C-alpha positions as CSV (number, residue, x, y, z in Angstrom):
1,M,-42.1,82.1,-108.2
2,V,-43.9,79.6,-105.8
3,Q,-42.6,76.4,-107.9
4,D,-39.5,77.9,-108.6
5,R,-38.4,77.4,-104.9
6,K,-35.8,75.0,-104.4
7,V,-37.6,73.1,-102.0
8,M,-40.8,73.6,-104.0
9,R,-39.0,72.6,-107.1
10,V,-37.7,69.1,-105.1
11,L,-41.3,68.3,-103.9
12,S,-42.3,68.5,-107.6
13,G,-39.5,65.7,-108.1
14,E,-37.1,67.7,-109.7
15,T,-32.9,67.1,-108.4
16,V,-31.5,70.2,-107.3
17,F,-27.6,70.0,-106.2
18,P,-26.6,71.5,-103.8
19,P,-30.1,70.1,-102.2
20,P,-32.2,72.9,-100.2
21,V,-31.7,72.4,-96.7
22,W,-33.9,73.4,-93.3
23,L,-33.6,71.7,-90.3
24,M,-36.5,70.6,-88.1
25,R,-36.9,72.9,-84.8
26,Q,-34.6,75.1,-86.7
27,A,-36.5,77.9,-84.3
28,G,-35.4,76.7,-80.9
29,R,-33.7,76.6,-77.5
30,Y,-30.3,76.6,-79.4
31,L,-30.3,80.0,-81.0
32,P,-29.8,83.0,-77.9
33,E,-31.7,85.1,-79.6
34,Y,-34.9,82.1,-79.7
35,R,-34.5,82.1,-75.8
36,A,-34.6,86.3,-75.3
37,T,-37.8,86.3,-77.3
38,R,-39.3,83.3,-75.6
39,K,-38.8,84.8,-72.6
40,Q,-40.3,88.2,-73.8
41,A,-43.7,85.9,-75.0
42,G,-43.8,84.2,-71.3
43,G,-45.2,80.9,-71.4
44,F,-44.7,78.5,-74.7
45,L,-48.2,79.0,-76.0
46,D,-48.4,82.6,-75.6
47,L,-45.2,82.9,-78.1
48,C,-47.1,80.3,-80.5
49,Y,-50.4,82.6,-80.4
50,S,-48.3,85.8,-80.9
51,P,-48.5,86.2,-84.5
52,E,-45.6,88.9,-84.2
53,L,-43.7,86.9,-81.8
54,A,-44.1,83.8,-83.9
55,T,-43.2,85.8,-86.9
56,E,-40.2,86.8,-85.2
57,V,-38.7,83.4,-84.1
58,T,-39.5,81.9,-87.3
59,L,-37.5,84.3,-89.3
60,Q,-34.5,84.1,-86.6
61,P,-32.8,80.8,-88.2
62,I,-33.5,82.5,-91.8
63,R,-31.7,85.5,-91.0
64,R,-28.7,84.0,-89.5
65,Y,-28.2,80.8,-91.9
66,G,-30.3,81.8,-95.2
67,F,-32.2,78.1,-94.9
68,D,-34.1,77.2,-98.2
69,A,-37.2,76.9,-95.9
70,A,-39.0,78.7,-92.9
71,I,-41.1,76.5,-91.0
72,L,-44.2,78.3,-89.2
73,F,-43.3,78.5,-85.1
74,S,-46.4,76.5,-83.2
75,D,-46.7,72.9,-81.9
76,I,-48.2,70.2,-82.7
77,L,-50.6,70.3,-80.0
78,V,-52.6,73.8,-80.8
79,I,-55.6,71.2,-82.0
80,P,-56.4,69.6,-77.9
81,D,-55.8,73.2,-77.1
82,A,-58.5,74.7,-79.5
83,L,-60.5,71.3,-78.6
84,D,-60.4,72.5,-74.7
85,R,-57.9,70.1,-73.5
86,D,-56.1,72.4,-70.9
87,V,-52.6,72.0,-72.8
88,R,-49.9,73.6,-71.0
89,F,-45.9,73.3,-70.9
90,E,-44.0,72.7,-67.8
91,E,-40.0,73.7,-68.3
92,G,-38.8,70.1,-67.5
93,R,-41.7,68.1,-68.1
94,G,-43.0,69.1,-71.5
95,P,-46.5,69.1,-73.0
96,L,-49.0,68.5,-70.1
97,M,-53.3,68.0,-70.3
98,T,-55.9,66.4,-68.5
99,P,-55.9,62.7,-69.9
100,I,-59.2,61.9,-72.1
101,D,-61.6,58.7,-71.9
102,A,-64.0,57.3,-74.0
103,A,-66.8,59.5,-72.9
104,G,-64.8,62.9,-73.4
105,I,-63.4,61.4,-77.2
106,A,-67.2,61.1,-77.3
107,G,-68.0,65.3,-76.4
108,L,-65.1,66.8,-78.2
109,D,-66.5,69.6,-80.4
110,G,-64.3,71.1,-83.0
111,T,-66.5,73.6,-84.4
112,R,-64.3,76.5,-83.5
113,M,-61.4,75.2,-83.8
114,L,-60.1,77.4,-86.7
115,D,-61.1,80.5,-84.4
116,H,-59.1,79.5,-81.6
117,L,-56.0,79.1,-84.3
118,A,-56.9,82.2,-86.1
119,P,-53.6,83.8,-84.3
120,V,-51.5,81.2,-86.4
121,M,-53.3,81.8,-89.8
122,E,-52.3,85.6,-89.3
123,T,-48.8,84.4,-88.4
124,V,-48.4,82.3,-92.0
125,T,-49.6,85.3,-93.6
126,R,-47.3,87.7,-92.0
127,L,-44.2,85.3,-92.9
128,R,-44.9,85.4,-96.1
129,K,-44.8,88.7,-96.7
130,E,-41.6,89.1,-95.2
131,L,-39.8,86.1,-96.3
132,P,-37.1,86.5,-99.0
133,D,-38.9,85.5,-102.2
134,E,-36.6,82.4,-102.7
135,T,-37.3,80.8,-99.6
136,T,-40.3,78.1,-99.3
137,L,-43.1,78.7,-96.3
138,L,-43.7,75.3,-94.7
139,G,-47.1,74.7,-92.4
140,F,-47.7,71.7,-90.6
141,C,-49.6,69.6,-88.2
142,G,-49.0,66.6,-85.9
143,A,-50.4,63.3,-87.2
144,P,-53.2,62.0,-85.3
145,W,-51.7,59.2,-83.6
146,T,-49.0,61.2,-82.6
147,V,-51.4,63.6,-81.1
148,A,-53.8,61.4,-79.9
149,T,-50.9,59.6,-78.0
150,Y,-50.6,63.0,-76.0
151,M,-54.0,63.1,-75.5
152,I,-54.6,60.0,-73.5
153,A,-51.9,59.7,-71.5
154,G,-51.8,63.5,-70.7
155,H,-48.2,63.7,-71.4
156,G,-45.7,62.2,-73.7
157,T,-43.7,58.7,-72.2
158,P,-41.2,56.4,-73.8
159,D,-43.3,53.9,-75.5
160,Q,-46.8,55.4,-75.6
161,A,-48.3,52.5,-73.7
162,P,-51.3,54.5,-72.6
163,A,-52.6,55.0,-76.5
164,R,-51.7,51.8,-77.2
165,L,-53.7,49.8,-74.3
166,F,-56.6,52.5,-75.1
167,A,-56.6,51.3,-78.7
168,Y,-57.0,47.7,-77.7
169,R,-59.2,48.2,-75.1
170,E,-61.3,51.2,-76.2
171,A,-61.0,50.6,-80.2
172,E,-64.3,52.4,-81.1
173,A,-63.4,55.4,-79.3
174,F,-60.1,55.5,-80.2
175,E,-61.0,55.3,-83.9
176,A,-63.4,58.1,-83.3
177,L,-60.7,60.0,-82.1
178,L,-58.4,59.3,-85.0
179,D,-61.2,60.1,-87.4
180,L,-61.9,63.5,-85.6
181,L,-58.1,64.8,-85.4
182,A,-57.6,63.7,-89.5
183,D,-60.5,66.0,-90.0
184,L,-59.6,68.8,-87.7
185,S,-55.8,68.6,-89.1
186,A,-57.1,68.2,-92.8
187,D,-59.1,71.8,-91.8
188,Y,-55.6,73.0,-90.1
189,L,-53.5,72.7,-93.0
190,C,-56.0,74.2,-95.7
191,A,-56.2,77.1,-93.7
192,Q,-52.3,77.5,-93.2
193,I,-52.1,76.9,-97.0
194,E,-55.0,79.5,-97.1
195,A,-53.3,81.9,-95.4
196,G,-49.9,81.7,-97.5
197,A,-48.2,78.5,-96.7
198,D,-46.7,77.1,-99.9
199,A,-46.1,73.3,-98.6
200,V,-46.9,71.4,-95.1
201,Q,-45.8,68.7,-93.4
202,I,-46.8,66.3,-91.0
203,F,-45.4,65.2,-88.1
204,D,-45.9,61.8,-87.1
205,S,-43.1,61.4,-84.3
206,W,-44.2,58.4,-82.4
207,A,-45.2,56.0,-85.6
208,G,-42.2,53.6,-84.6
209,V,-43.5,52.1,-81.3
210,L,-46.6,50.7,-83.5
211,G,-46.6,47.2,-84.7
212,E,-47.2,46.6,-88.3
213,T,-50.9,46.0,-88.0
214,E,-51.4,49.0,-85.8
215,F,-49.3,51.5,-88.5
216,E,-51.2,50.3,-90.9
217,R,-54.8,51.6,-89.0
218,F,-53.2,54.2,-86.5
219,C,-50.5,56.3,-88.9
220,I,-51.2,55.5,-92.5
221,K,-55.0,55.3,-92.4
222,P,-55.8,58.8,-90.9
223,V,-52.9,60.5,-92.7
224,Q,-54.0,59.1,-96.0
225,K,-57.3,60.8,-95.2
226,I,-55.6,64.0,-94.3
227,V,-53.6,64.0,-97.6
228,R,-57.0,63.5,-99.9
229,T,-58.7,66.0,-98.4
230,V,-56.3,69.1,-98.3
231,R,-56.0,67.8,-102.1
232,E,-59.6,67.5,-102.7
233,R,-59.3,71.5,-101.8
234,H,-56.2,72.6,-103.1
235,P,-55.2,70.0,-105.8
236,Q,-51.0,71.9,-106.2
237,A,-50.7,71.2,-102.7
238,R,-47.4,69.9,-101.8
239,I,-47.1,67.3,-98.5
240,I,-44.5,66.1,-96.5
241,A,-44.9,63.1,-94.1
242,F,-42.6,62.7,-91.6
243,A,-43.0,58.6,-89.8
244,K,-40.6,58.6,-86.7
245,G,-39.1,55.0,-86.6
246,A,-41.1,53.6,-89.3
247,G,-38.4,51.9,-90.8
248,I,-39.1,49.4,-93.2
249,L,-42.8,50.4,-93.0
250,L,-42.0,53.8,-95.1
251,E,-42.2,52.0,-98.5
252,S,-46.0,51.3,-97.8
253,Y,-46.4,54.5,-96.0
254,R,-45.2,56.8,-99.1
255,Q,-47.6,54.8,-101.2
256,K,-50.8,54.5,-98.9
257,T,-50.3,57.8,-97.7
258,G,-49.9,60.0,-101.8
259,A,-47.5,62.4,-99.9
260,D,-45.1,64.5,-102.1
261,A,-41.9,63.5,-99.9
262,I,-41.3,61.4,-96.6
263,G,-38.9,62.9,-93.9
264,L,-36.4,60.0,-93.0
265,D,-34.9,59.6,-88.8
266,W,-31.4,58.9,-88.4
267,A,-32.2,55.6,-88.2
268,V,-33.0,55.1,-91.7
269,P,-30.4,53.3,-93.4
270,L,-29.0,55.4,-96.6
271,S,-28.9,52.4,-98.5
272,F,-32.8,52.0,-97.8
273,A,-33.4,55.9,-98.5
274,Q,-31.8,55.6,-101.7
275,R,-34.6,52.8,-102.6
276,L,-37.2,55.2,-101.2
277,Q,-35.9,57.9,-103.3
278,Q,-36.4,55.7,-106.1
279,D,-40.2,56.7,-105.8
280,G,-40.1,59.9,-105.0
281,P,-38.5,63.0,-103.2
282,V,-37.1,62.5,-99.5
283,Q,-36.1,64.6,-96.6
284,G,-33.6,63.7,-94.2
285,N,-31.5,62.2,-92.5
286,L,-28.3,64.0,-90.6
287,D,-28.0,62.5,-86.8
288,P,-28.9,65.6,-84.8
289,M,-25.9,64.4,-82.7
290,R,-23.8,65.1,-85.6
291,V,-24.6,69.0,-85.1
292,V,-23.9,68.9,-81.5
293,S,-20.7,67.0,-82.1
294,G,-19.5,69.2,-84.6
295,G,-16.1,68.7,-86.4
296,N,-15.4,65.8,-88.6
297,A,-18.5,63.6,-87.1
298,L,-20.9,66.8,-88.7
299,D,-18.9,66.8,-91.9
300,E,-18.6,62.9,-92.7
301,G,-22.3,62.5,-92.0
302,V,-23.2,65.7,-94.6
303,D,-20.8,64.1,-97.0
304,A,-22.4,60.6,-96.6
305,I,-25.9,61.9,-97.5
306,L,-25.2,63.9,-100.0
307,E,-23.0,61.1,-101.7
308,A,-26.1,58.6,-101.1
309,L,-28.9,60.8,-101.8
310,G,-27.5,63.9,-103.9
311,D,-28.2,62.4,-107.2
312,G,-32.0,62.1,-106.6
313,P,-34.8,64.5,-105.2
314,L,-33.7,65.4,-101.6
315,I,-34.6,68.0,-98.9
316,F,-31.2,68.3,-96.7
317,N,-32.3,67.9,-92.9
318,L,-32.2,66.3,-90.0
319,G,-33.4,62.9,-88.6
320,H,-35.5,64.8,-85.8
321,G,-35.3,68.3,-84.3
322,I,-32.3,69.6,-83.8
323,T,-31.2,69.8,-80.1
324,P,-31.0,72.7,-77.4
325,Q,-27.1,71.4,-77.2
326,A,-26.4,72.4,-80.7
327,D,-23.9,75.3,-81.1
328,P,-25.3,77.5,-83.5
329,D,-21.6,78.1,-85.2
330,H,-22.1,74.1,-86.1
331,V,-25.2,74.7,-88.1
332,E,-23.0,77.3,-89.8
333,R,-20.5,74.7,-90.7
334,L,-23.4,72.5,-91.9
335,V,-25.1,75.3,-94.4
336,K,-21.7,76.1,-95.6
337,R,-20.5,72.5,-96.2
338,L,-23.9,71.7,-97.9
339,R,-23.8,74.5,-100.0
340,A,-20.2,74.2,-100.7
341,A,-20.5,70.4,-102.3
342,Q,-19.7,69.4,-105.5
343,R,-20.7,66.5,-107.9
């Protein structure tokens, strides 16, 4: 049954029309039911670590829209949290933690990471039992580069200059951090697969701030290691890799990481996306602002992607996460238009 799910068929290289659809951050603040559950949980990490509530918010958009995939509700920073990096989320400021230095990197201990993240695995197991049979369950992790940027700066920054500078000044320590995060991320994804995830996605949200050489070292190399390790343990594993802002470097990213599919942000030209699709499945890449706008802007965006990519293996998605300003009715319009499409 797993391989019959539409998303899994696309990840195996099949063309499905209309294409399957899910949206990054589909369980989120644009939904009133999510906001109510978040309030019930208290803190954001409390929500991530509550199997009952995390299962509920993961299921909410599936109930509303019947998306073809559900993605585990969690966060890319649960691994630093499991490493005792005092991760916390403050309203209006996002994730915060104490910045790490070279000595702190040398002292990191990931031996108990999976014990700390056991509630996440329970959520995965619950979800696979409660989801409709036809719905793909996606697990995920943050890519080492993106996770490292938060660990070094202690917060998000516009261009991740603190991490870039650290990588130049403390090259050995930085490589050690990426290597550790790659190992732990592979362990984490394997645990999700063993708990019931059908496929997994690796999010590299800050790939676009790097030059070509740094992209090779800090994005491709660690993700390549994750993919290789996961496949050694689970040869049939399906993996989506999303390197936001990578642009033309996506060609080598797919080839060298070995990911089954690559996610495309909204700035990737559809003509270039067609080229990428010749080498395998792609996922994306509607501008999230079209969902906020609704109306003709939304319809035209959906139609353009279908026209350009609908004849090849495509998972329809946004080019980044859905924003809190999005109207839930606009999401319904997106799904209906997509599913009514004809060749």
